[in-house]
TIGURO-976724 format. One line per 3 residues: number of its first residue (from 1); for each residue x, y, z of N, C-alpha, C, CB. Coordinates in steps of 0.02 Angstrom, whole numbers, plus 50000, padded with zeros to 5 digits. Glycine has a CB too. Layout:
N
NUM) X Y Z X Y Z X Y Z X Y Z | ... $
//
This chain:
181
1) 53492 42459 54598 53489 42526 54569 53415 42544 54560 53528 42530 54502 | 53397 42602 54583 53329 42628 54573 53330 42671 54510 53304 42669 54636 | 53286 42653 54463 53285 42690 54400 53224 42736 54393 53286 42643 54343 $
4) 53173 42727 54436 53115 42772 54433 53074 42764 54497 53070 42756 54371 | 53039 42818 54515 52995 42817 54573 52924 42834 54551 53020 42867 54628 | 52875 42814 54591 52806 42833 54577 52776 42800 54516 52801 42906 54569 $
7) 52802 42742 54497 52776 42706 54438 52711 42670 54454 52828 42656 54412 | 52671 42657 54404 52609 42618 54411 52614 42559 54363 52546 42661 54395 | 52582 42504 54382 52585 42443 54342 52521 42405 54352 52647 42400 54362 $
10) 52490 42384 54297 52429 42344 54299 52449 42271 54307 52385 42356 54236 | 52422 42238 54358 52438 42167 54368 52397 42126 54319 52424 42146 54441 | 52417 42063 54307 52379 42020 54262 52306 42011 54284 52412 41953 54256 $
13) 52292 42019 54349 52223 42011 54374 52183 42076 54369 52225 41988 54447 | 52216 42130 54344 52182 42193 54335 52191 42242 54393 52110 42182 54325 | 52224 42221 54446 52237 42263 54504 52291 42314 54486 52259 42221 54566 $
16) 52279 42377 54502 52327 42430 54486 52374 42440 54544 52291 42496 54469 | 52438 42427 54533 52490 42439 54583 52516 42509 54571 52548 42385 54579 | 52519 42549 54624 52540 42619 54617 52598 42635 54664 52482 42666 54630 $
19) 52629 42691 54652 52685 42717 54692 52741 42665 54698 52660 42735 54763 | 52756 42633 54641 52807 42581 54640 52876 42611 54629 52792 42531 54585 | 52925 42575 54655 52995 42590 54643 53019 42544 54587 53039 42582 54709 $
22) 53044 42572 54533 53072 42531 54479 53145 42518 54494 53062 42565 54409 | 53164 42455 54491 53232 42436 54509 53259 42383 54462 53235 42412 54582 | 53325 42374 54462 53354 42320 54423 53365 42258 54466 53420 42343 54390 $
25) 53341 42259 54528 53347 42200 54572 53309 42142 54541 53320 42216 54644 | 53339 42084 54540 53307 42025 54512 53249 42004 54558 53357 41966 54503 | 53189 42001 54531 53130 41981 54569 53101 41921 54534 53078 42039 54576 $
28) 53091 41867 54571 53062 41806 54543 53018 41774 54596 53118 41757 54519 | 52983 41720 54579 52938 41689 54628 52973 41670 54694 52906 41627 54599 | 53037 41661 54693 53073 41642 54754 53087 41700 54801 53137 41610 54737 $
31) 53087 41762 54776 53102 41818 54821 53050 41874 54818 53170 41846 54804 | 52996 41863 54782 52942 41912 54782 52916 41918 54853 52885 41892 54732 | 52905 41978 54875 52884 41990 54944 52942 42004 54990 52847 41930 54969 $
34) 53002 41996 54965 53062 42010 55005 53077 42085 55005 53122 41972 54978 | 53124 42105 55047 53138 42177 55054 53183 42204 54998 53172 42189 55120 | 53172 42266 54981 53218 42305 54940 53254 42351 54989 53180 42346 54882 $
37) 53320 42346 54993 53357 42383 55043 53402 42434 55010 53397 42336 55087 | 53417 42488 55048 53465 42538 55024 53535 42519 55048 53445 42609 55048 | 53583 42561 55035 53652 42545 55052 53665 42545 55127 53699 42594 55019 $
40) 53619 42573 55166 53625 42571 55239 53589 42511 55269 53597 42636 55269 | 53561 42469 55227 53525 42410 55251 53454 42424 55274 53563 42379 55307 | 53428 42484 55258 53360 42502 55277 53312 42476 55224 53353 42578 55286 $
43) 53255 42449 55246 53204 42425 55199 53168 42486 55170 53154 42376 55234 | 53171 42492 55104 53138 42548 55070 53079 42525 55027 53187 42586 55027 | 53072 42459 55020 53018 42433 54979 53009 42359 54988 53029 42448 54907 $
46) 52954 42334 54960 52940 42262 54961 52936 42240 54888 52873 42246 54999 | 52982 42194 54868 52984 42170 54800 52918 42138 54781 53042 42119 54790 | 52890 42159 54725 52821 42142 54710 52809 42114 54640 52779 42203 54718 $
49) 52839 42144 54589 52821 42125 54521 52880 42133 54473 52762 42168 54496 | 52873 42102 54415 52921 42110 54361 52884 42128 54298 52964 42045 54352 | 52920 42154 54249 52893 42164 54183 52906 42101 54143 52923 42227 54148 $
52) 52853 42070 54119 52862 42010 54078 52903 42026 54016 52794 41979 54058 | 52943 41980 53995 52983 41987 53934 53035 42043 53938 52938 41999 53874 | 53050 42066 53998 53103 42115 54007 53153 42086 54057 53075 42185 54032 $
55) 53215 42100 54047 53266 42072 54091 53286 42122 54145 53327 42050 54050 | 53279 42100 54207 53300 42140 54265 53265 42207 54272 53373 42151 54262 | 53201 42208 54258 53161 42266 54275 53109 42243 54325 53127 42298 54211 $
58) 53119 42264 54388 53075 42243 54442 53041 42303 54473 53113 42204 54494 | 52989 42289 54511 52951 42342 54544 52939 42323 54617 52884 42355 54508 | 52947 42371 54660 52937 42361 54731 52887 42412 54757 53004 42367 54770 $
61) 52844 42390 54803 52800 42437 54837 52844 42479 54883 52744 42400 54877 | 52836 42545 54880 52876 42588 54924 52852 42577 54996 52871 42663 54904 | 52898 42579 55041 52882 42567 55112 52832 42619 55137 52945 42568 55155 $
64) 52836 42680 55111 52789 42732 55132 52718 42717 55109 52810 42800 55104 | 52710 42685 55052 52643 42671 55026 52608 42615 55064 52647 42654 54953 | 52646 42575 55101 52615 42520 55139 52624 42528 55214 52645 42453 55117 $
67) 52647 42587 55234 52659 42600 55305 52598 42586 55349 52681 42672 55315 | 52538 42605 55326 52478 42595 55367 52464 42520 55377 52417 42629 55335 | 52478 42480 55326 52469 42407 55332 52518 42379 55383 52478 42373 55263 $
70) 52581 42401 55379 52632 42378 55425 52613 42396 55497 52701 42409 55407 | 52590 42458 55506 52570 42481 55573 52511 42440 55599 52551 42555 55571 | 52461 42425 55556 52403 42385 55578 52425 42315 55598 52351 42382 55522 $
73) 52467 42283 55558 52490 42215 55574 52529 42215 55639 52533 42187 55517 | 52574 42264 55647 52616 42268 55708 52573 42278 55770 52667 42324 55701 | 52518 42314 55764 52475 42328 55821 52421 42274 55831 52441 42396 55812 $
76) 52420 42224 55788 52371 42170 55793 52302 42190 55770 52367 42148 55864 | 52297 42244 55732 52232 42267 55706 52215 42231 55641 52231 42343 55695 | 52151 42228 55626 52129 42200 55563 52151 42247 55506 52051 42190 55561 $
79) 52176 42219 55453 52201 42259 55397 52146 42267 55345 52264 42225 55366 | 52131 42329 55329 52083 42345 55277 52122 42351 55212 52043 42410 55293 | 52114 42304 55167 52153 42304 55105 52119 42344 55050 52163 42233 55082 $
82) 52061 42373 55063 52029 42415 55013 52065 42481 55009 51953 42425 55028 | 52088 42498 54950 52125 42560 54940 52087 42604 54890 52197 42545 54914 | 52093 42670 54898 52059 42715 54851 52089 42712 54782 52061 42787 54878 $
85) 52047 42722 54732 52069 42718 54662 52038 42776 54623 52049 42650 54630 | 52081 42816 54593 52058 42869 54549 52046 42842 54479 52109 42928 54547 | 52094 42801 54455 52085 42771 54389 52125 42803 54333 52013 42772 54370 $
88) 52185 42827 54350 52229 42855 54299 52299 42825 54305 52232 42932 54304 | 52334 42822 54250 52405 42809 54250 52437 42875 54231 52425 42751 54200 | 52488 42894 54270 52517 42960 54258 52592 42958 54258 52492 43009 54311 $
91) 52621 43013 54235 52693 43021 54229 52709 43093 54248 52717 43005 54155 | 52767 43104 54277 52788 43172 54294 52791 43215 54232 52857 43171 54329 | 52764 43276 54237 52769 43324 54181 52842 43335 54162 52734 43391 54200 $
94) 52886 43335 54212 52957 43346 54200 52988 43295 54153 52994 43346 54265 | 52957 43236 54147 52984 43183 54103 52960 43188 54031 52966 43116 54131 | 52914 43234 54017 52885 43238 53950 52934 43270 53901 52820 43278 53952 $
97) 52932 43244 53840 52975 43274 53789 52937 43332 53755 52998 43221 53736 | 52973 43370 53716 52945 43430 53685 52886 43416 53639 52999 43466 53646 | 52887 43358 53605 52832 43341 53560 52767 43331 53598 52850 43277 53520 $
100) 52770 43297 53655 52710 43285 53695 52685 43351 53723 52725 43235 53752 | 52731 43392 53748 52712 43458 53775 52677 43500 53722 52775 43495 53802 | 52703 43500 53662 52674 43537 53607 52606 43508 53587 52722 43538 53548 $
103) 52603 43442 53580 52541 43409 53558 52483 43424 53604 52552 43334 53553 | 52495 43423 53670 52441 43434 53719 52439 43505 53745 52450 43386 53777 | 52479 43550 53716 52480 43621 53734 52489 43631 53809 52416 43655 53711 $
106) 52538 43596 53837 52551 43597 53909 52594 43658 53927 52585 43532 53932 | 52569 43699 53973 52608 43755 53998 52635 43743 54068 52566 43819 53996 | 52605 43695 54105 52628 43679 54173 52697 43648 54170 52578 43631 54208 $
109) 52738 43666 54218 52805 43635 54223 52807 43582 54277 52858 43689 54237 | 52754 43578 54317 52747 43525 54367 52678 43495 54361 52759 43553 54439 | 52669 43437 54392 52604 43404 54391 52612 43332 54368 52555 43441 54346 $
112) 52555 43298 54365 52552 43228 54344 52516 43225 54277 52516 43184 54397 | 52553 43206 54225 52525 43200 54157 52486 43135 54153 52582 43202 54103 | 52423 43139 54134 52380 43080 54129 52394 43043 54063 52304 43100 54133 $
115) 52421 42983 54070 52436 42942 54011 52375 42901 53990 52494 42896 54025 | 52338 42876 54040 52281 42833 54024 52229 42840 54080 52303 42759 54016 | 52166 42837 54060 52110 42838 54107 52074 42771 54103 52061 42898 54092 $
118) 52063 42740 54161 52029 42675 54164 51955 42685 54152 52041 42641 54232 | 51927 42647 54106 51856 42650 54089 51814 42637 54152 51838 42600 54033 | 51761 42676 54159 51713 42670 54214 51742 42685 54283 51684 42601 54215 $
121) 51800 42716 54286 51830 42736 54350 51803 42804 54371 51908 42737 54345 | 51820 42826 54431 51801 42893 54453 51830 42946 54408 51825 42905 54524 | 51892 42936 54385 51924 42984 54339 51886 42988 54273 51997 42964 54326 $
124) 51864 42931 54248 51827 42928 54185 51760 42964 54193 51816 42855 54164 | 51725 42949 54247 51660 42980 54258 51665 43055 54270 51625 42947 54317 | 51722 43078 54296 51733 43150 54307 51754 43186 54243 51786 43161 54361 $
127) 51770 43147 54191 51789 43177 54127 51863 43186 54116 51756 43241 54120 | 51905 43158 54160 51978 43163 54147 51994 43127 54082 52019 43133 54206 | 52045 43153 54047 52065 43126 53983 52140 43117 53980 52041 43171 53925 $
130) 52163 43070 53939 52234 43065 53925 52257 43132 53897 52250 43006 53876 | 52313 43157 53922 52339 43222 53901 52326 43277 53952 52308 43241 53836 | 52280 43265 53999 52269 43314 54053 52330 43314 54099 52204 43297 54092 $
133) 52340 43369 54133 52392 43373 54185 52356 43388 54250 52445 43429 54168 | 52363 43342 54299 52334 43353 54365 52380 43399 54403 52323 43285 54403 | 52353 43457 54424 52393 43508 54457 52377 43515 54531 52383 43574 54423 $
136) 52318 43490 54552 52301 43494 54624 52247 43442 54641 52276 43564 54642 | 52247 43423 54704 52194 43381 54732 52169 43417 54795 52220 43307 54749 | 52105 43432 54795 52075 43469 54852 52114 43531 54870 52069 43423 54913 $
139) 52139 43566 54820 52175 43629 54829 52248 43621 54847 52142 43668 54882 | 52271 43560 54857 52342 43548 54873 52380 43535 54808 52350 43487 54922 | 52436 43570 54797 52473 43563 54734 52498 43492 54723 52531 43611 54733 $
142) 52498 43473 54660 52526 43409 54638 52588 43425 54596 52474 43365 54596 | 52646 43405 54621 52709 43420 54586 52726 43366 54535 52765 43427 54636 | 52705 43304 54549 52725 43248 54506 52677 43189 54516 52798 43226 54520 $
145) 52689 43135 54480 52646 43076 54484 52645 43045 54554 52668 43023 54433 | 52701 43047 54587 52705 43021 54655 52661 43060 54703 52778 43021 54679 | 52660 43126 54696 52616 43168 54736 52543 43148 54726 52625 43243 54719 $
148) 52524 43137 54664 52455 43118 54648 52438 43052 54684 52445 43110 54572 | 52482 43003 54679 52471 42939 54711 52464 42947 54787 52528 42890 54695 | 52507 42988 54816 52505 42999 54889 52440 43033 54910 52564 43041 54912 $
151) 52419 43085 54873 52358 43121 54892 52296 43076 54887 52348 43183 54846 | 52293 43035 54835 52237 42989 54828 52241 42936 54883 52236 42955 54758 | 52301 42913 54899 52310 42863 54951 52290 42887 55021 52382 42843 54953 $
154) 52286 42952 55031 52264 42980 55095 52188 42978 55103 52289 43053 55102 | 52154 42963 55048 52080 42963 55048 52054 42892 55059 52053 42992 54982 | 51987 42887 55058 51954 42822 55065 51911 42809 55004 51912 42819 55130 $
157) 51900 42746 54987 51853 42732 54932 51786 42765 54947 51844 42655 54922 | 51757 42797 54896 51694 42832 54903 51701 42906 54916 51655 42801 54958 | 51761 42928 54936 51773 43000 54947 51769 43038 54881 51841 43012 54980 $
160) 51746 43100 54884 51747 43144 54825 51808 43189 54831 51681 43187 54821 | 51842 43199 54775 51900 43242 54773 51892 43294 54718 51965 43201 54763 | 51913 43355 54733 51913 43408 54683 51982 43407 54650 51898 43479 54716 $
163) 51983 43399 54585 52045 43391 54548 52055 43451 54503 52043 43325 54506 | 52111 43486 54514 52131 43540 54470 52171 43511 54413 52172 43595 54508 | 52152 43529 54352 52188 43503 54294 52204 43560 54245 52146 43449 54258 $
166) 52251 43545 54202 52264 43587 54144 52248 43545 54083 52338 43615 54143 | 52205 43571 54040 52189 43536 53978 52200 43585 53921 52115 43510 53978 | 52249 43568 53878 52267 43610 53821 52281 43681 53843 52211 43608 53768 $
169) 52317 43689 53898 52338 43754 53921 52287 43792 53963 52356 43795 53864 | 52228 43763 53973 52174 43797 54010 52163 43761 54077 52108 43798 53968 | 52162 43801 54131 52150 43772 54197 52076 43757 54206 52174 43821 54253 $
172) 52061 43697 54233 51992 43677 54245 51991 43640 54312 51965 43631 54187 | 51931 43626 54334 51922 43588 54396 51866 43537 54385 51906 43635 54456 | 51876 43477 54409 51825 43424 54405 51822 43390 54474 51841 43371 54348 $
175) 51768 43357 54486 51759 43319 54549 51751 43246 54531 51699 43345 54590 | 51788 43204 54566 51786 43132 54554 51770 43096 54619 51852 43107 54525 | 51732 43042 54613 51720 42998 54670 51767 42939 54663 51644 42974 54673 $
178) 51806 42927 54715 51856 42874 54713 51824 42805 54718 51907 42882 54769 | 51850 42760 54677 51830 42690 54681 51875 42654 54729 51832 42657 54611 | 51875 42588 54725 51919 42549 54769 51954 42496 54729 51879 42517 54826 $
181) 52011 42477 54755 52050 42423 54724 52072 42375 54778 52110 42450 54685 $
//
């Protein structure tokens, strides 16, 4: 059972895993790296992580988020494991409760709500703050947290991105230089 899409999770080594599928599939050292399949037997993810001290909450890398790696391996090309990093953890605006919407004066009905900004990241240096809502990247609309992850994933470490945000009901724009993970 898939219970959430577009989740992010910080690994014990500090690596940020993004665009994860949250599932109740049992994931342990014996099957980590194995496929997450749908009812048609299609691989939709790669089992990757669990939440410590939680029972049957697992996370899989979505197949779309690792497609370029799969293509490189299949073609015999060298795999570049450096991935762009903005440095935020986000949640769909649609998932916010009324108290959070009121507290941060959010008027957007779509976008990626910034829950946390990583210190010294591109997002931090650009001035993004917890409570901001990311509404666009380079002029392309961001509907949810998954959109944000995908747009950043299309870039390269070192790229600059123009980020449209809403902060306390006011639209603003900032520019961030992406780091790498």
